[in-house]
TORZA-534177 format. One record per residue: residue number from 0; residue in one letter; x, y, z of N, C-alpha, C, O, CB in turn. Coordinates in steps of 0.05 Angstrom, whole numbers, plus 5000, padded with zeros to 4 digits. Glycine has a CB too. Example, Ala and Ser with C-alpha at 12.3 -4.5 7.8 and 13.67 -1.06 7.14 Angstrom:
BEGIN
+-----+--------+------+------+------+------+------+------+------+------+------+------+------+------+------+------+------+
| num | residu |  nc1 |  nc2 |  nc3 | cac1 | cac2 | cac3 |  cc1 |  cc2 |  cc3 |  oc1 |  oc2 |  oc3 | cbc1 | cbc2 | cbc3 |
+-----+--------+------+------+------+------+------+------+------+------+------+------+------+------+------+------+------+
|   0 |      A | 5264 | 4886 | 5156 | 5246 | 4910 | 5156 | 5264 | 4934 | 5156 | 5285 | 4934 | 5169 | 5226 | 4911 | 5181 |
|   1 |      S | 5257 | 4955 | 5142 | 5273 | 4979 | 5143 | 5258 | 5001 | 5157 | 5268 | 5023 | 5161 | 5282 | 4988 | 5114 |
+-----+--------+------+------+------+------+------+------+------+------+------+------+------+------+------+------+------+
END
This chain:
BEGIN
+-----+--------+------+------+------+------+------+------+------+------+------+------+------+------+------+------+------+
| num | residu |  nc1 |  nc2 |  nc3 | cac1 | cac2 | cac3 |  cc1 |  cc2 |  cc3 |  oc1 |  oc2 |  oc3 | cbc1 | cbc2 | cbc3 |
+-----+--------+------+------+------+------+------+------+------+------+------+------+------+------+------+------+------+
|   0 |      M | 8325 | 1576 | 2787 | 8333 | 1601 | 2779 | 8343 | 1616 | 2804 | 8331 | 1615 | 2825 | 8309 | 1616 | 2766 |
|   1 |      S | 8366 | 1629 | 2801 | 8380 | 1643 | 2823 | 8366 | 1671 | 2827 | 8350 | 1681 | 2811 | 8412 | 1646 | 2816 |
|   2 |      L | 8373 | 1681 | 2850 | 8361 | 1709 | 2857 | 8372 | 1729 | 2837 | 8357 | 1748 | 2829 | 8369 | 1718 | 2887 |
|   3 |      S | 8396 | 1727 | 2828 | 8407 | 1746 | 2809 | 8393 | 1743 | 2782 | 8388 | 1763 | 2768 | 8436 | 1742 | 2805 |
|   4 |      D | 8386 | 1719 | 2775 | 8371 | 1715 | 2750 | 8344 | 1727 | 2751 | 8334 | 1741 | 2733 | 8367 | 1685 | 2744 |
|   5 |      S | 8331 | 1722 | 2775 | 8303 | 1735 | 2779 | 8305 | 1765 | 2778 | 8287 | 1779 | 2767 | 8291 | 1725 | 2806 |
|   6 |      K | 8327 | 1777 | 2791 | 8328 | 1805 | 2790 | 8333 | 1815 | 2762 | 8322 | 1835 | 2755 | 8348 | 1815 | 2809 |
|   7 |      A | 8350 | 1802 | 2746 | 8355 | 1809 | 2718 | 8330 | 1809 | 2702 | 8325 | 1827 | 2686 | 8374 | 1790 | 2706 |
|   8 |      R | 8314 | 1789 | 2707 | 8287 | 1787 | 2693 | 8268 | 1810 | 2700 | 8256 | 1822 | 2683 | 8273 | 1761 | 2700 |
|   9 |      L | 8267 | 1815 | 2728 | 8250 | 1837 | 2736 | 8261 | 1864 | 2725 | 8245 | 1881 | 2718 | 8249 | 1838 | 2767 |
|  10 |      N | 8288 | 1867 | 2724 | 8299 | 1892 | 2715 | 8292 | 1896 | 2685 | 8285 | 1918 | 2677 | 8329 | 1892 | 2719 |
|  11 |      S | 8295 | 1873 | 2670 | 8288 | 1875 | 2642 | 8259 | 1883 | 2637 | 8253 | 1899 | 2620 | 8294 | 1848 | 2629 |
|  12 |      A | 8242 | 1870 | 2653 | 8214 | 1876 | 2650 | 8207 | 1905 | 2657 | 8191 | 1919 | 2644 | 8197 | 1856 | 2668 |
|  13 |      H | 8220 | 1914 | 2679 | 8216 | 1942 | 2688 | 8226 | 1961 | 2666 | 8212 | 1980 | 2659 | 8231 | 1948 | 2716 |
|  14 |      R | 8248 | 1956 | 2655 | 8259 | 1973 | 2633 | 8241 | 1972 | 2609 | 8236 | 1993 | 2597 | 8288 | 1963 | 2626 |
|  15 |      D | 8231 | 1949 | 2601 | 8212 | 1949 | 2579 | 8187 | 1963 | 2584 | 8177 | 1977 | 2566 | 8205 | 1923 | 2572 |
|  16 |      L | 8176 | 1960 | 2608 | 8152 | 1975 | 2614 | 8156 | 2005 | 2614 | 8139 | 2019 | 2602 | 8142 | 1967 | 2641 |
|  17 |      M | 8178 | 2015 | 2627 | 8183 | 2043 | 2627 | 8188 | 2055 | 2599 | 8179 | 2078 | 2593 | 8206 | 2048 | 2644 |
|  18 |      H | 8202 | 2038 | 2582 | 8208 | 2048 | 2555 | 8181 | 2049 | 2539 | 8176 | 2068 | 2524 | 8229 | 2028 | 2541 |
|  19 |      A | 8164 | 2030 | 2542 | 8138 | 2030 | 2528 | 8122 | 2052 | 2538 | 8111 | 2067 | 2521 | 8121 | 2004 | 2531 |
|  20 |      W | 8121 | 2058 | 2564 | 8105 | 2079 | 2574 | 8116 | 2106 | 2563 | 8101 | 2124 | 2556 | 8103 | 2078 | 2604 |
|  21 |      Y | 8142 | 2109 | 2562 | 8154 | 2134 | 2552 | 8146 | 2139 | 2523 | 8140 | 2161 | 2516 | 8185 | 2133 | 2553 |
|  22 |      R | 8145 | 2118 | 2507 | 8136 | 2121 | 2478 | 8106 | 2128 | 2478 | 8098 | 2147 | 2464 | 8140 | 2093 | 2461 |
|  23 |      I | 8090 | 2115 | 2494 | 8061 | 2122 | 2494 | 8056 | 2151 | 2505 | 8039 | 2166 | 2495 | 8045 | 2101 | 2512 |
|  24 |      E | 8072 | 2158 | 2526 | 8069 | 2184 | 2537 | 8074 | 2206 | 2518 | 8062 | 2228 | 2521 | 8086 | 2187 | 2560 |
|  25 |      Q | 8091 | 2202 | 2499 | 8098 | 2223 | 2479 | 8073 | 2231 | 2463 | 8070 | 2254 | 2455 | 8121 | 2214 | 2460 |
|  26 |      A | 8055 | 2211 | 2457 | 8033 | 2216 | 2442 | 8006 | 2221 | 2458 | 7988 | 2235 | 2449 | 8029 | 2195 | 2423 |
|  27 |      W | 8005 | 2210 | 2482 | 7982 | 2212 | 2498 | 7986 | 2231 | 2522 | 7996 | 2224 | 2543 | 7973 | 2185 | 2508 |
|  28 |      R | 7978 | 2256 | 2518 | 7985 | 2277 | 2538 | 7959 | 2290 | 2545 | 7953 | 2312 | 2534 | 8007 | 2298 | 2527 |
|  29 |      D | 7944 | 2278 | 2563 | 7920 | 2292 | 2574 | 7916 | 2284 | 2602 | 7932 | 2270 | 2614 | 7896 | 2285 | 2557 |
|  30 |      D | 7894 | 2293 | 2613 | 7887 | 2286 | 2641 | 7884 | 2256 | 2645 | 7891 | 2245 | 2666 | 7861 | 2300 | 2650 |
|  31 |      T | 7873 | 2243 | 2625 | 7869 | 2214 | 2628 | 7894 | 2200 | 2629 | 7897 | 2181 | 2645 | 7852 | 2203 | 2606 |
|  32 |      S | 7914 | 2208 | 2613 | 7941 | 2195 | 2613 | 7954 | 2199 | 2640 | 7965 | 2181 | 2651 | 7959 | 2207 | 2591 |
|  33 |      R | 7953 | 2224 | 2650 | 7964 | 2229 | 2675 | 7952 | 2213 | 2698 | 7966 | 2205 | 2716 | 7963 | 2257 | 2680 |
|  34 |      A | 7926 | 2210 | 2697 | 7912 | 2194 | 2717 | 7920 | 2165 | 2715 | 7925 | 2151 | 2734 | 7880 | 2196 | 2715 |
|  35 |      F | 7923 | 2156 | 2690 | 7930 | 2127 | 2685 | 7958 | 2123 | 2697 | 7963 | 2104 | 2711 | 7930 | 2119 | 2654 |
|  36 |      K | 7975 | 2141 | 2692 | 8003 | 2139 | 2702 | 8003 | 2137 | 2733 | 8017 | 2120 | 2745 | 8020 | 2164 | 2692 |
|  37 |      E | 7989 | 2155 | 2744 | 7987 | 2155 | 2773 | 7974 | 2132 | 2786 | 7981 | 2123 | 2807 | 7974 | 2179 | 2782 |
|  38 |      R | 7955 | 2122 | 2772 | 7939 | 2100 | 2782 | 7951 | 2072 | 2776 | 7948 | 2052 | 2791 | 7910 | 2102 | 2771 |
|  39 |      S | 7966 | 2070 | 2753 | 7976 | 2045 | 2744 | 8006 | 2042 | 2742 | 8018 | 2024 | 2752 | 7964 | 2039 | 2719 |
|  40 |      I | 8019 | 2061 | 2726 | 8047 | 2059 | 2721 | 8064 | 2065 | 2746 | 8084 | 2051 | 2751 | 8053 | 2077 | 2699 |
|  41 |      D | 8057 | 2086 | 2759 | 8074 | 2093 | 2783 | 8073 | 2071 | 2804 | 8094 | 2065 | 2815 | 8064 | 2120 | 2796 |
|  42 |      P | 8050 | 2059 | 2812 | 8051 | 2038 | 2832 | 8067 | 2014 | 2822 | 8082 | 2002 | 2837 | 8022 | 2029 | 2839 |
|  43 |      I | 8064 | 2006 | 2797 | 8080 | 1984 | 2786 | 8110 | 1990 | 2789 | 8126 | 1973 | 2798 | 8072 | 1979 | 2756 |
|  44 |      D | 8116 | 2014 | 2780 | 8144 | 2023 | 2781 | 8155 | 2020 | 2809 | 8177 | 2008 | 2813 | 8147 | 2052 | 2773 |
|  45 |      K | 8141 | 2030 | 2828 | 8148 | 2029 | 2858 | 8150 | 1999 | 2867 | 8169 | 1992 | 2881 | 8126 | 2046 | 2876 |
|  46 |      Q | 8131 | 1983 | 2861 | 8133 | 1956 | 2869 | 8156 | 1941 | 2856 | 8169 | 1925 | 2870 | 8108 | 1943 | 2861 |
|  47 |      L | 8161 | 1945 | 2831 | 8184 | 1932 | 2819 | 8209 | 1939 | 2831 | 8227 | 1922 | 2836 | 8184 | 1937 | 2790 |
|  48 |      R | 8212 | 1966 | 2837 | 8238 | 1975 | 2849 | 8239 | 1964 | 2878 | 8261 | 1957 | 2886 | 8240 | 2007 | 2850 |
|  49 |      A | 8218 | 1961 | 2893 | 8218 | 1949 | 2919 | 8226 | 1919 | 2917 | 8241 | 1909 | 2934 | 8189 | 1952 | 2933 |
|  50 |      A | 8215 | 1904 | 2897 | 8220 | 1876 | 2893 | 8250 | 1872 | 2886 | 8261 | 1853 | 2896 | 8202 | 1864 | 2871 |
|  51 |      M | 8262 | 1890 | 2870 | 8289 | 1887 | 2864 | 8308 | 1893 | 2888 | 8329 | 1880 | 2891 | 8294 | 1903 | 2841 |
|  52 |      N | 8301 | 1912 | 2904 | 8315 | 1918 | 2928 | 8312 | 1894 | 2947 | 8333 | 1885 | 2959 | 8303 | 1943 | 2942 |
|  53 |      A | 8290 | 1883 | 2951 | 8286 | 1859 | 2967 | 8304 | 1836 | 2958 | 8317 | 1823 | 2974 | 8257 | 1851 | 2965 |
|  54 |      L | 8304 | 1831 | 2930 | 8322 | 1809 | 2920 | 8351 | 1816 | 2926 | 8366 | 1797 | 2932 | 8318 | 1805 | 2888 |
|  55 |      D | 8359 | 1841 | 2924 | 8386 | 1846 | 2932 | 8393 | 1841 | 2961 | 8415 | 1831 | 2968 | 8392 | 1873 | 2927 |
|  56 |      M | 8374 | 1847 | 2979 | 8377 | 1841 | 3007 | 8378 | 1811 | 3013 | 8394 | 1802 | 3030 | 8356 | 1853 | 3022 |
|  57 |      M | 8360 | 1796 | 2999 | 8359 | 1767 | 3003 | 8385 | 1754 | 2992 | 8396 | 1736 | 3004 | 8334 | 1754 | 2989 |
|  58 |      D | 8395 | 1764 | 2968 | 8420 | 1755 | 2958 | 8443 | 1759 | 2976 | 8460 | 1742 | 2979 | 8425 | 1768 | 2932 |
|  59 |      E | 8445 | 1782 | 2989 | 8467 | 1789 | 3008 | 8463 | 1771 | 3032 | 8483 | 1760 | 3043 | 8466 | 1821 | 3016 |
|  60 |      T | 8439 | 1767 | 3042 | 8435 | 1748 | 3065 | 8444 | 1719 | 3058 | 8458 | 1706 | 3073 | 8403 | 1748 | 3073 |
|  61 |      L | 8437 | 1711 | 3035 | 8446 | 1683 | 3026 | 8475 | 1681 | 3024 | 8487 | 1660 | 3030 | 8433 | 1676 | 3000 |
|  62 |      R | 8488 | 1702 | 3014 | 8518 | 1702 | 3012 | 8531 | 1700 | 3039 | 8550 | 1685 | 3043 | 8528 | 1726 | 2998 |
|  63 |      R | 8520 | 1715 | 3058 | 8531 | 1714 | 3086 | 8528 | 1686 | 3098 | 8546 | 1675 | 3109 | 8517 | 1734 | 3103 |
|  64 |      V | 8504 | 1676 | 3095 | 8498 | 1649 | 3106 | 8516 | 1629 | 3094 | 8526 | 1611 | 3108 | 8470 | 1641 | 3102 |
|  65 |      R | 8520 | 1630 | 3067 | 8537 | 1610 | 3054 | 8566 | 1614 | 3064 | 8580 | 1595 | 3069 | 8535 | 1612 | 3023 |
|  66 |      N | 8576 | 1639 | 3068 | 8601 | 1644 | 3077 | 8605 | 1634 | 3106 | 8626 | 1622 | 3113 | 8607 | 1672 | 3075 |
|  67 |      E | 8587 | 1639 | 3123 | 8588 | 1630 | 3150 | 8586 | 1601 | 3154 | 8596 | 1590 | 3173 | 8566 | 1643 | 3166 |
|  68 |      C | 8572 | 1586 | 3135 | 8568 | 1558 | 3135 | 8591 | 1543 | 3119 | 8591 | 1519 | 3118 | 8542 | 1552 | 3122 |
|  69 |      G | 8610 | 1559 | 3107 | 8632 | 1547 | 3093 | 8625 | 1536 | 3066 | 8639 | 1519 | 3055 | 8642 | 1525 | 3109 |
|  70 |      D | 8603 | 1545 | 3054 | 8594 | 1538 | 3028 | 8607 | 1557 | 3008 | 8604 | 1581 | 3010 | 8562 | 1540 | 3025 |
|  71 |      D | 8623 | 1547 | 2989 | 8638 | 1564 | 2971 | 8622 | 1574 | 2948 | 8633 | 1590 | 2933 | 8661 | 1549 | 2962 |
|  72 |      R | 8598 | 1565 | 2943 | 8581 | 1572 | 2920 | 8575 | 1603 | 2923 | 8573 | 1613 | 2945 | 8555 | 1556 | 2920 |
|  73 |      S | 8573 | 1617 | 2900 | 8566 | 1644 | 2899 | 8542 | 1650 | 2884 | 8534 | 1673 | 2882 | 8587 | 1659 | 2889 |
+-----+--------+------+------+------+------+------+------+------+------+------+------+------+------+------+------+------+
END
């Protein structure tokens, strides 16, 4: 699996999570839901975004390495 495939899968999972949370949040509006979001949803959101950024950086590094080594694969 390529880095771009991994990023696409992470992006899809992130989008699914945030969509599901949005739907739940419409009906669950109390202190417990806010605490759950802060304790669970927000850290996962932050970690997924960081992972996708790291994959972008790794992909760019691999492209440069391939370019410098004369490998035509993208």
